N, CA and C atoms as an extended XYZ file, in Angstrom:
474
Properties=species:S:1:pos:R:3:atomname:S:1:resname:S:1:resid:I:1 pbc="F F F"
N        25.999      169.037       84.982 N   MET     1
C        26.504      168.525       86.020 CA  MET     1
C        27.576      169.405       86.876 C   MET     1
N        27.280      169.752       88.217 N   SER     2
C        28.055      170.205       89.275 CA  SER     2
C        29.328      169.631       89.413 C   SER     2
N        30.104      170.312       90.122 N   PRO     3
C        31.794      170.244       90.856 CA  PRO     3
C        30.875      169.224       91.852 C   PRO     3
N        29.708      169.798       92.767 N   ARG     4
C        29.208      168.797       93.687 CA  ARG     4
C        29.065      167.339       93.181 C   ARG     4
N        28.433      167.499       92.202 N   ASP     5
C        27.590      166.064       91.664 CA  ASP     5
C        28.790      165.066       90.802 C   ASP     5
N        29.994      165.716       90.747 N   ALA     6
C        30.816      164.679       90.439 CA  ALA     6
C        31.979      164.369       91.455 C   ALA     6
N        32.060      164.791       92.275 N   ALA     7
C        32.357      164.827       93.604 CA  ALA     7
C        31.958      163.082       94.713 C   ALA     7
N        30.291      163.343       94.431 N   THR     8
C        30.416      162.106       94.733 CA  THR     8
C        29.791      160.807       93.643 C   THR     8
N        30.217      159.782       94.597 N   PRO     9
C        29.890      158.535       93.486 CA  PRO     9
C        28.720      158.433       93.665 C   PRO     9
N        27.985      157.718       92.460 N   SER    10
C        27.162      157.579       91.939 CA  SER    10
C        26.302      155.522       92.525 C   SER    10
N        25.725      155.729       93.103 N   LEU    11
C        25.664      154.286       93.580 CA  LEU    11
C        24.681      153.549       91.970 C   LEU    11
N        25.229      152.363       91.455 N   PRO    12
C        25.001      151.515       90.660 CA  PRO    12
C        23.691      151.469       90.646 C   PRO    12
N        22.781      151.199       89.378 N   ASP    13
C        21.717      150.686       88.887 CA  ASP    13
C        21.405      149.479       89.560 C   ASP    13
N        20.836      149.293       89.859 N   GLU    14
C        20.436      147.462       90.130 CA  GLU    14
C        20.085      146.796       89.188 C   GLU    14
N        19.461      147.511       88.409 N   SER    15
C        19.014      146.815       86.835 CA  SER    15
C        20.072      146.880       85.784 C   SER    15
N        21.073      147.737       85.523 N   ALA    16
C        22.009      147.593       84.976 CA  ALA    16
C        22.896      146.406       85.104 C   ALA    16
N        23.494      145.690       84.097 N   PRO    17
C        24.253      144.813       83.980 CA  PRO    17
C        25.833      145.445       84.342 C   PRO    17
N        26.375      144.656       85.358 N   ALA    18
C        27.749      144.577       86.128 CA  ALA    18
C        28.708      144.620       84.759 C   ALA    18
N        29.818      145.662       84.790 N   VAL    19
C        30.706      146.035       84.045 CA  VAL    19
C        32.039      145.366       84.807 C   VAL    19
N        32.738      144.608       83.868 N   GLY    20
C        34.080      144.297       84.438 CA  GLY    20
C        34.401      142.564       84.320 C   GLY    20
N        35.005      142.016       84.555 N   PRO    21
C        35.876      140.882       84.107 CA  PRO    21
C        34.570      139.897       85.314 C   PRO    21
N        34.447      138.829       84.669 N   THR    22
C        33.302      137.722       84.902 CA  THR    22
C        34.080      136.608       85.670 C   THR    22
N        33.530      135.851       86.642 N   LEU    23
C        34.215      134.904       87.276 CA  LEU    23
C        34.943      133.494       86.336 C   LEU    23
N        34.217      133.228       84.809 N   PRO    24
C        35.033      132.311       84.494 CA  PRO    24
C        36.199      133.268       83.430 C   PRO    24
N        36.081      134.376       83.606 N   ALA    25
C        37.403      135.220       82.654 CA  ALA    25
C        38.836      135.092       83.751 C   ALA    25
N        38.180      135.161       85.166 N   LEU    26
C        39.608      135.621       85.938 CA  LEU    26
C        40.540      134.193       85.686 C   LEU    26
N        41.745      133.691       85.858 N   PRO    27
C        42.782      133.228       85.735 CA  PRO    27
C        42.937      133.060       87.002 C   PRO    27
N        42.897      131.652       87.637 N   LEU    28
C        43.066      131.592       89.216 CA  LEU    28
C        44.707      131.324       89.590 C   LEU    28
N        44.920      131.603       89.775 N   VAL    29
C        46.359      132.317       91.071 CA  VAL    29
C        47.631      132.328       89.800 C   VAL    29
N        46.739      133.229       89.152 N   GLY    30
C        47.872      132.860       87.877 CA  GLY    30
C        48.211      131.996       86.982 C   GLY    30
N        47.316      131.361       86.778 N   LEU    31
C        47.270      130.046       86.059 CA  LEU    31
C        46.342      130.003       85.024 C   LEU    31
N        47.405      130.217       83.987 N   THR    32
C        46.426      130.140       81.922 CA  THR    32
C        46.719      129.683       81.858 C   THR    32
N        46.121      129.264       80.461 N   ARG    33
C        46.089      127.838       79.665 CA  ARG    33
C        47.502      127.718       79.162 C   ARG    33
N        48.611      128.699       78.975 N   ARG    34
C        49.428      128.236       78.766 CA  ARG    34
C        50.665      127.408       79.420 C   ARG    34
N        50.433      128.333       80.603 N   ARG    35
C        50.957      127.399       81.991 CA  ARG    35
C        50.509      126.245       81.915 C   ARG    35
N        48.981      125.962       81.990 N   ALA    36
C        48.340      124.330       82.632 CA  ALA    36
C        48.798      123.974       81.501 C   ALA    36
N        48.970      124.185       80.443 N   ALA    37
C        49.434      123.082       79.606 CA  ALA    37
C        51.319      122.594       79.692 C   ALA    37
N        51.913      123.721       79.864 N   PHE    38
C        53.358      123.059       80.395 CA  PHE    38
C        53.307      122.225       81.548 C   PHE    38
N        52.510      122.823       82.167 N   LEU    39
C        52.610      121.762       83.546 CA  LEU    39
C        51.856      120.931       83.385 C   LEU    39
N        51.318      120.204       82.406 N   LEU    40
C        50.768      119.134       81.627 CA  LEU    40
C        51.979      118.008       81.256 C   LEU    40
N        52.609      118.657       80.312 N   ALA    41
C        53.631      118.515       79.202 CA  ALA    41
C        54.466      118.154       80.351 C   ALA    41
N        54.912      118.854       81.176 N   ALA    42
C        55.907      118.790       82.290 CA  ALA    42
C        55.535      117.141       82.867 C   ALA    42
N        54.023      116.948       83.338 N   ALA    43
C        54.009      116.059       84.347 CA  ALA    43
C        53.917      114.565       83.376 C   ALA    43
N        53.196      114.959       81.944 N   VAL    44
C        53.618      113.418       81.238 CA  VAL    44
C        55.369      113.510       80.874 C   VAL    44
N        56.190      114.202       80.741 N   VAL    45
C        57.637      113.846       80.230 CA  VAL    45
C        58.604      113.317       82.101 C   VAL    45
N        57.981      114.109       83.231 N   LEU    46
C        58.190      113.368       84.333 CA  LEU    46
C        58.084      111.757       84.388 C   LEU    46
N        56.607      111.428       83.953 N   TRP    47
C        56.175      110.120       83.970 CA  TRP    47
C        56.867      109.404       83.005 C   TRP    47
N        57.177      109.870       81.715 N   ILE    48
C        57.636      108.943       80.863 CA  ILE    48
C        59.233      108.836       81.042 C   ILE    48
N        60.268      109.720       81.856 N   VAL    49
C        61.236      109.846       82.929 CA  VAL    49
C        61.079      108.395       83.683 C   VAL    49
N        60.466      108.600       84.675 N   ALA    50
C        59.926      107.521       85.675 CA  ALA    50
C        60.090      106.021       85.132 C   ALA    50
N        59.241      105.736       84.132 N   VAL    51
C        58.672      104.770       83.300 CA  VAL    51
C        59.913      104.340       82.549 C   VAL    51
N        60.667      105.217       82.357 N   PHE    52
C        62.068      104.769       81.370 CA  PHE    52
C        62.757      104.259       82.575 C   PHE    52
N        63.220      104.976       83.242 N   ALA    53
C        64.228      104.383       84.580 CA  ALA    53
C        63.886      103.340       85.552 C   ALA    53
N        62.521      103.195       85.295 N   ARG    54
C        62.342      101.843       85.828 CA  ARG    54
C        62.451      100.752       85.269 C   ARG    54
N        62.239      100.906       83.915 N   GLN    55
C        62.662       99.568       82.697 CA  GLN    55
C        64.250       99.779       82.987 C   GLN    55
N        65.093      100.519       82.664 N   VAL    56
C        66.634      100.427       82.792 CA  VAL    56
C        66.775       99.634       84.261 C   VAL    56
N        65.986       99.941       85.268 N   ALA    57
C        66.382       99.557       86.472 CA  ALA    57
C        66.079       98.255       86.336 C   ALA    57
N        64.701       97.445       85.866 N   ASP    58
C        64.628       95.838       85.668 CA  ASP    58
C        65.343       95.061       84.547 C   ASP    58
N        66.119       95.893       83.848 N   ALA    59
C        67.374       95.696       83.127 CA  ALA    59
C        68.410       95.219       83.509 C   ALA    59
N        68.416       96.195       84.222 N   SER    60
C        69.619       96.064       85.027 CA  SER    60
C        69.788       94.778       86.119 C   SER    60
N        68.216       94.618       86.289 N   ALA    61
C        69.097       93.610       87.888 CA  ALA    61
C        68.442       91.910       86.748 C   ALA    61
N        68.227       92.146       85.998 N   ALA    62
C        67.555       91.086       85.294 CA  ALA    62
C        69.322       90.648       84.646 C   ALA    62
N        69.989       91.398       83.986 N   VAL    63
C        71.801       91.234       83.714 CA  VAL    63
C        72.298       90.818       84.781 C   VAL    63
N        72.548       91.262       86.052 N   ASP    64
C        72.858       90.765       87.168 CA  ASP    64
C        72.604       89.495       87.447 C   ASP    64
N        71.103       89.136       87.356 N   ARG    65
C        70.645       88.181       87.925 CA  ARG    65
C        71.194       86.598       86.647 C   ARG    65
N        71.282       87.487       85.591 N   ALA    66
C        71.715       86.416       84.325 CA  ALA    66
C        73.396       86.283       85.132 C   ALA    66
N        73.813       86.861       85.177 N   ASP    67
C        75.066       86.462       85.262 CA  ASP    67
C        75.843       85.412       86.709 C   ASP    67
N        74.997       86.111       87.820 N   ARG    68
C        74.769       84.791       88.880 CA  ARG    68
C        74.205       83.584       88.345 C   ARG    68
N        73.451       83.362       87.397 N   LEU    69
C        73.145       82.417       87.320 CA  LEU    69
C        74.154       81.623       86.425 C   LEU    69
N        74.906       81.999       85.722 N   ARG    70
C        75.824       81.789       84.706 CA  ARG    70
C        76.937       81.282       85.337 C   ARG    70
N        77.320       82.215       86.412 N   GLY    71
C        78.359       81.419       87.310 CA  GLY    71
C        78.105       80.340       88.199 C   GLY    71
N        76.709       80.423       88.617 N   GLN    72
C        76.354       78.936       89.372 CA  GLN    72
C        76.151       77.669       88.319 C   GLN    72
N        75.918       78.464       87.362 N   ASN    73
C        75.801       76.721       86.434 CA  ASN    73
C        77.030       76.671       86.137 C   ASN    73
N        78.316       77.355       85.857 N   ALA    74
C        79.731       76.568       85.778 CA  ALA    74
C        80.152       76.232       86.817 C   ALA    74
N        79.887       76.623       88.348 N   SER    75
C        80.406       75.764       89.359 CA  SER    75
C        79.611       74.556       89.057 C   SER    75
N        77.822       74.712       89.219 N   LEU    76
C        77.471       73.161       89.182 CA  LEU    76
C        78.482       72.155       88.173 C   LEU    76
N        78.738       72.641       86.616 N   ALA    77
C        79.066       72.034       85.837 CA  ALA    77
C        80.503       71.593       86.221 C   ALA    77
N        81.125       72.167       86.932 N   GLY    78
C        82.860       71.605       87.798 CA  GLY    78
C        82.243       70.284       88.639 C   GLY    78
N        81.115       70.575       89.751 N   GLU    79
C        80.761       70.120       90.157 CA  GLU    79
C        79.835       68.536       89.561 C   GLU    79
N        79.439       68.559       88.668 N   VAL    80
C        79.220       67.654       87.897 CA  VAL    80
C        80.077       66.402       87.428 C   VAL    80
N        81.267       67.250       86.974 N   ALA    81
C        82.480       66.687       86.061 CA  ALA    81
C        83.238       65.966       87.275 C   ALA    81
N        83.213       66.622       88.249 N   THR    82
C        84.006       66.355       89.615 CA  THR    82
C        83.457       64.741       90.221 C   THR    82
N        82.017       64.821       90.171 N   LEU    83
C        81.060       63.658       90.170 CA  LEU    83
C        81.280       62.488       89.647 C   LEU    83
N        80.926       62.742       88.043 N   GLN    84
C        81.296       61.661       87.359 CA  GLN    84
C        82.830       61.763       87.407 C   GLN    84
N        83.759       62.073       87.953 N   ARG    85
C        85.115       60.906       88.116 CA  ARG    85
C        84.949       60.257       89.283 C   ARG    85
N        84.346       61.109       89.706 N   GLU    86
C        84.132       60.368       91.583 CA  GLU    86
C        83.272       58.572       91.160 C   GLU    86
N        82.499       58.527       90.416 N   ARG    87
C        81.892       57.698       89.933 CA  ARG    87
C        82.419       56.666       89.067 C   ARG    87
N        83.318       57.178       88.536 N   VAL    88
C        83.872       56.521       87.687 CA  VAL    88
C        84.815       55.569       88.304 C   VAL    88
N        85.704       56.333       89.037 N   LEU    89
C        87.028       55.577       90.261 CA  LEU    89
C        86.177       54.845       91.043 C   LEU    89
N        84.557       54.513       91.792 N   VAL    90
C        84.446       53.998       92.189 CA  VAL    90
C        83.881       52.837       91.809 C   VAL    90
N        83.635       52.886       90.703 N   GLN    91
C        83.238       51.405       90.017 CA  GLN    91
C        84.661       51.015       89.560 C   GLN    91
N        85.666       51.383       89.521 N   SER    92
C        87.038       50.720       89.047 CA  SER    92
C        87.060       49.266       89.890 C   SER    92
N        87.963       47.750       89.387 N   GLN    93
C        88.060       47.392       90.038 CA  GLN    93
C        89.203       47.180       91.338 C   GLN    93
N        89.993       48.284       90.574 N   ALA    94
C        90.895       48.408       91.937 CA  ALA    94
C        90.519       48.885       93.350 C   ALA    94
N        89.630       49.809       92.899 N   PHE    95
C        88.873       51.096       93.965 CA  PHE    95
C        87.928       49.946       94.767 C   PHE    95
N        87.320       49.316       93.950 N   VAL    96
C        86.740       47.758       94.696 CA  VAL    96
C        87.566       47.060       95.545 C   VAL    96
N        88.764       46.073       94.997 N   ALA    97
C        89.171       45.579       95.995 CA  ALA    97
C        90.189       45.972       97.159 C   ALA    97
N        90.139       47.251       96.289 N   GLN    98
C        90.484       48.622       98.121 CA  GLN    98
C        89.558       48.135       99.157 C   GLN    98
N        88.146       48.392       98.767 N   GLN    99
C        87.758       48.527       99.967 CA  GLN    99
C        86.932       47.237      100.205 C   GLN    99
N        87.352       46.141       99.759 N   ALA   100
C        87.498       44.586      100.553 CA  ALA   100
C        88.438       44.692      101.634 C   ALA   100
N        89.575       44.853      100.774 N   ARG   101
C        90.424       44.986      101.805 CA  ARG   101
C        90.391       45.104      103.541 C   ARG   101
N        89.999       46.817      103.180 N   ALA   102
C        89.059       47.623      104.482 CA  ALA   102
C        88.393       46.281      105.534 C   ALA   102
N        87.313       45.616      104.791 N   TYR   103
C        86.700       44.543      105.250 CA  TYR   103
C        87.386       43.592      105.732 C   TYR   103
N        88.394       43.212      105.388 N   GLY   104
C        88.952       41.705      105.452 CA  GLY   104
C        88.422       40.897      104.587 C   GLY   104
N        88.210       41.431      103.597 N   VAL   105
C        88.097       40.806      102.168 CA  VAL   105
C        89.105       40.699      101.085 C   VAL   105
N        90.167       40.174      101.096 N   GLY   106
C        91.000       40.143      100.266 CA  GLY   106
C        91.008       39.117       99.625 C   GLY   106
N        92.717       38.743       98.841 N   SER   107
C        92.925       37.579       97.688 CA  SER   107
C        93.422       36.773       98.977 C   SER   107
N        93.518       35.104       98.246 N   ILE   108
C        94.228       34.418       98.946 CA  ILE   108
C        95.444       35.025       99.776 C   ILE   108
N        95.770       35.416       98.968 N   HIS   109
C        97.740       35.524       99.290 CA  HIS   109
C        97.986       36.471      100.244 C   HIS   109
N        96.798       37.251      100.399 N   GLU   110
C        96.664       38.536      101.120 CA  GLU   110
C        96.524       37.772      102.615 C   GLU   110
N        97.627       38.797      103.655 N   HIS   111
C        97.716       38.152      105.148 CA  HIS   111
C        97.019       39.863      105.746 C   HIS   111
N        96.060       39.595      106.322 N   ALA   112
C        95.147       40.706      106.672 CA  ALA   112
C        96.118       40.964      108.306 C   ALA   112
N        95.962       42.272      108.997 N   PHE   113
C        96.958       42.724      109.750 CA  PHE   113
C        96.310       44.061      110.424 C   PHE   113
N        96.327       44.054      111.342 N   ALA   114
C        95.735       45.486      112.099 CA  ALA   114
C        96.726       46.201      113.442 C   ALA   114
N        97.136       47.121      113.846 N   LEU   115
C        97.973       47.794      114.655 CA  LEU   115
C        97.099       47.394      115.699 C   LEU   115
N        97.196       47.671      116.919 N   ALA   116
C        96.525       47.490      118.133 CA  ALA   116
C        96.571       48.628      118.629 C   ALA   116
N        95.321       48.959      118.986 N   PRO   117
C        94.761       50.003      119.456 CA  PRO   117
C        95.715       51.065      120.216 C   PRO   117
N        96.321       50.238      121.376 N   ASP   118
C        97.150       50.956      122.218 CA  ASP   118
C        98.918       50.811      121.679 C   ASP   118
N        99.273       50.851      120.534 N   ALA   119
C       100.187       50.818      119.845 CA  ALA   119
C       100.618       52.253      120.030 C   ALA   119
N       101.979       52.235      120.286 N   GLY   120
C       102.816       53.480      120.587 CA  GLY   120
C       103.045       53.812      118.765 C   GLY   120
N       103.717       55.038      119.129 N   PRO   121
C       104.105       56.031      117.568 CA  PRO   121
C       105.595       54.724      117.615 C   PRO   121
N       106.221       54.885      116.350 N   LEU   122
C       107.601       54.165      115.839 CA  LEU   122
C       108.760       54.986      116.388 C   LEU   122
N       109.837       54.565      116.386 N   PRO   123
C       111.151       55.307      116.427 CA  PRO   123
C       111.466       56.256      115.562 C   PRO   123
N       112.257       57.175      115.204 N   ALA   124
C       112.521       57.891      114.276 CA  ALA   124
C       113.101       57.492      113.303 C   ALA   124
N       114.161       56.038      114.209 N   ASP   125
C       115.470       55.387      113.255 CA  ASP   125
C       114.379       53.944      112.905 C   ASP   125
N       113.135       54.073      112.436 N   ALA   126
C       112.374       52.380      112.573 CA  ALA   126
C       113.073       52.457      111.203 C   ALA   126
N       113.064       51.131      110.509 N   PRO   127
C       112.793       50.496      109.133 CA  PRO   127
C       112.509       51.254      108.276 C   PRO   127
N       112.363       52.137      107.389 N   GLY   128
C       111.122       52.274      106.239 CA  GLY   128
C       110.639       53.746      107.006 C   GLY   128
N       111.112       54.619      107.559 N   SER   129
C       110.931       55.700      108.334 CA  SER   129
C       110.950       56.717      107.486 C   SER   129
N       110.797       58.216      107.109 N   ALA   130
C       111.391       59.143      106.280 CA  ALA   130
C       113.071       59.339      107.004 C   ALA   130
N       113.032       59.465      108.335 N   THR   131
C       114.656       59.529      108.163 CA  THR   131
C       115.677       59.193      108.208 C   THR   131
N       115.327       58.030      107.917 N   VAL   132
C       116.249       57.332      107.526 CA  VAL   132
C       116.665       56.902      106.055 C   VAL   132
N       117.650       57.063      105.335 N   ARG   133
C       117.365       57.279      103.665 CA  ARG   133
C       118.987       56.209      103.447 C   ARG   133
N       118.793       54.924      102.605 N   LEU   134
C       119.541       54.153      102.125 CA  LEU   134
C       120.754       54.947      101.484 C   LEU   134
N       121.716       54.873      101.917 N   GLY   135
C       123.193       55.798      101.300 CA  GLY   135
C       123.257       57.451      101.698 C   GLY   135
N       121.992       57.680      102.890 N   VAL   136
C       122.646       59.077      102.946 CA  VAL   136
C       123.035       59.095      104.217 C   VAL   136
N       124.484       59.285      104.145 N   HIS   137
C       125.017       60.287      105.582 CA  HIS   137
C       124.809       61.685      106.136 C   HIS   137
N       123.799       61.562      107.283 N   PRO   138
C       123.540       63.178      107.804 CA  PRO   138
C       124.851       63.949      108.049 C   PRO   138
N       125.124       64.767      107.160 N   GLY   139
C       126.198       65.857      107.840 CA  GLY   139
C       125.551       67.014      108.878 C   GLY   139
N       126.702       67.792      108.810 N   PRO   140
C       126.214       69.235      109.683 CA  PRO   140
C       125.157       70.088      109.031 C   PRO   140
N       124.289       70.543      109.618 N   THR   141
C       123.131       71.372      109.164 CA  THR   141
C       123.860       72.645      108.709 C   THR   141
N       123.060       73.078      107.536 N   ARG   142
C       123.712       74.656      106.868 CA  ARG   142
C       122.562       75.208      106.671 C   ARG   142
N       122.503       76.625      106.458 N   THR   143
C       121.338       77.446      106.562 CA  THR   143
C       121.203       77.578      104.538 C   THR   143
N       120.724       78.134      104.554 N   PRO   144
C       120.876       77.907      102.448 CA  PRO   144
C       121.539       79.844      102.690 C   PRO   144
N       121.694       80.277      103.718 N   LEU   145
C       122.638       81.292      103.298 CA  LEU   145
C       123.909       80.966      103.197 C   LEU   145
N       124.536       80.309      104.208 N   GLU   146
C       125.932       79.205      104.498 CA  GLU   146
C       126.328       78.851      102.855 C   GLU   146
N       124.535       77.791      102.364 N   GLY   147
C       124.747       77.139      101.157 CA  GLY   147
C       125.905       78.368      100.009 C   GLY   147
N       124.865       79.398       99.989 N   TRP   148
C       125.109       80.410       98.882 CA  TRP   148
C       126.521       80.846       98.791 C   TRP   148
N       126.869       81.355      100.079 N   LEU   149
C       128.039       82.229      100.877 CA  LEU   149
C       129.234       80.704      100.549 C   LEU   149
N       128.612       79.757      100.647 N   ASP   150
C       129.883       78.568       99.837 CA  ASP   150
C       130.276       78.805       98.680 C   ASP   150
N       129.145       78.448       98.013 N   LEU   151
C       129.084       78.586       96.726 CA  LEU   151
C       129.941       79.982       95.704 C   LEU   151
N       130.025       80.950       96.474 N   LEU   152
C       130.061       82.220       95.933 CA  LEU   152
C       131.663       82.560       96.437 C   LEU   152
N       131.849       81.795       98.014 N   PHE   153
C       133.435       82.615       97.766 CA  PHE   153
C       133.965       81.033       98.489 C   PHE   153
N       133.347       79.890       98.169 N   GLY   154
C       134.190       78.743       98.795 CA  GLY   154
C       134.334       78.470       99.742 C   GLY   154
N       134.533       77.232      100.138 N   PRO   155
C       134.214       76.855      101.789 CA  PRO   155
C       134.882       77.513      102.804 C   PRO   155
N       134.746       77.639      103.936 N   ALA   156
C       134.243       78.314      105.155 CA  ALA   156
C       136.045       77.533      105.349 C   ALA   156
N       136.793       78.133      105.837 N   PRO   157
C       138.152       77.576      106.345 CA  PRO   157
C       137.780       76.844      107.836 C   PRO   157
N       138.188       75.937      108.259 N   ALA   158
C       138.092       74.630      109.231 CA  ALA   158
C       138.837       75.176      110.876 C   ALA   158
């Protein structure tokens, strides 16, 4: 072979098989079987974590709902107890008699009365009013501080 023959490339023979990697043997963008298995395992792990997180969220929501229902049950039980006490009160003879008096149906010895619609307010010194007490003589008004000072240091000189 001459040096000139070595410098010129030879054309491949069309009848000879192609030498080099075949298409099935080439990795796709660096994706080997090991990397594909790793990606599949990572996807499975992420799916399991997502399913577990969803279960935890559902359980937490169920606990919150159960707590709300317990609170509602407690308030409803209190309301039921109040209504039962009211039912006992309404069925008592004293309540029935009081309501009968409101409709003017009392006993024989009772005298029904009503205030006139245009009746004015009672004066401050009317008998039975809160301002008139038996045996109490109103004195000068003192503040609580003056009361404590009198208690600690004696009455003030007049």
